[in-house]
C-alpha positions as a printed Julia matrix, in Angstrom:
85×3 Matrix{Float64}:
 101.21  77.41  112.88
  97.6   77.57  114.02
  96.01  74.18  113.98
  92.31  73.69  113.34
  90.12  71.43  115.43
  88.83  68.04  114.26
  85.37  69.39  113.42
  86.83  72.04  111.1
  89.12  69.48  109.45
  86.07  67.49  108.33
  85.05  70.47  106.16
  88.23  70.09  104.11
  88.73  66.31  104.18
  87.22  65.74  100.71
  89.36  68.45   99.15
  92.5   67.18  100.85
  91.71  63.59   99.8
  91.36  64.7    96.17
  94.68  66.53   96.26
  96.38  63.52   97.85
  95.19  61.3    94.97
  96.97  63.6    92.5
 100.71  63.47   91.93
 102.1   66.99   92.1
 104.98  66.78   89.67
 106.88  70.05   89.98
 107.48  72.99   92.27
 105.58  75.07   89.73
 102.58  72.75   90.0
 102.67  73.07   93.79
 102.9   76.86   93.54
  99.94  76.89   91.12
  97.81  74.91   93.6
  98.8   77.12   96.53
  98.2   80.3    94.51
  94.7   79.19   93.57
  93.85  78.22   97.15
  94.92  81.7    98.26
  92.79  83.24   95.49
  89.81  81.21   96.73
  90.47  82.39  100.29
  90.48  86.0    99.09
  87.42  85.59   96.83
  85.07  86.2    99.76
  87.09  88.93  101.45
  87.68  92.6   100.83
  91.0   93.45   99.24
  92.28  95.17  102.37
  95.8   95.06  103.74
  94.79  92.91  106.72
  93.15  90.26  104.54
  95.97  90.24  102.01
  98.43  89.97  104.89
  96.54  86.99  106.33
  96.62  85.21  102.97
 100.36  85.71  102.48
 101.28  84.84  106.04
  99.14  81.7   106.04
 101.38  80.47  103.21
 104.51  81.52  105.07
 103.39  79.88  108.31
 102.49  76.65  106.52
 105.96  76.66  104.93
 107.59  77.3   108.3
 105.66  74.4   109.83
 106.8   72.09  107.02
 110.37  73.29  107.54
 110.14  72.72  111.3
 108.78  69.19  110.89
 110.94  68.0   107.98
 113.93  70.18  107.12
 115.07  70.94  110.66
 115.27  67.22  111.46
 117.44  66.65  108.39
 119.67  69.55  109.37
 120.03  68.17  112.91
 120.98  64.77  111.48
 123.52  66.31  109.09
 125.13  68.24  111.94
 125.25  65.07  114.06
 126.77  63.09  111.18
 129.14  65.74  109.84
 129.62  68.3   112.61
 128.93  72.01  112.53
 129.73  73.95  109.35
């Protein structure tokens, strides 16, 4: 997943802080937030394949990063504890 530098992160720190103060109750709520962020991303771009592709794959890459950091560790622990399937 592409990481942004510290200077760019400052641009989004207020938005991220606001989201972190809000309990996201359901998967549907999370999807709603992500969907609207993608809509905002696309609001200033032409509806071309390349831009639509970037929007979709940014979501996929963020999900893959979350999986790499959190789910893969759990899977490794489960294999260590229980053996291979």
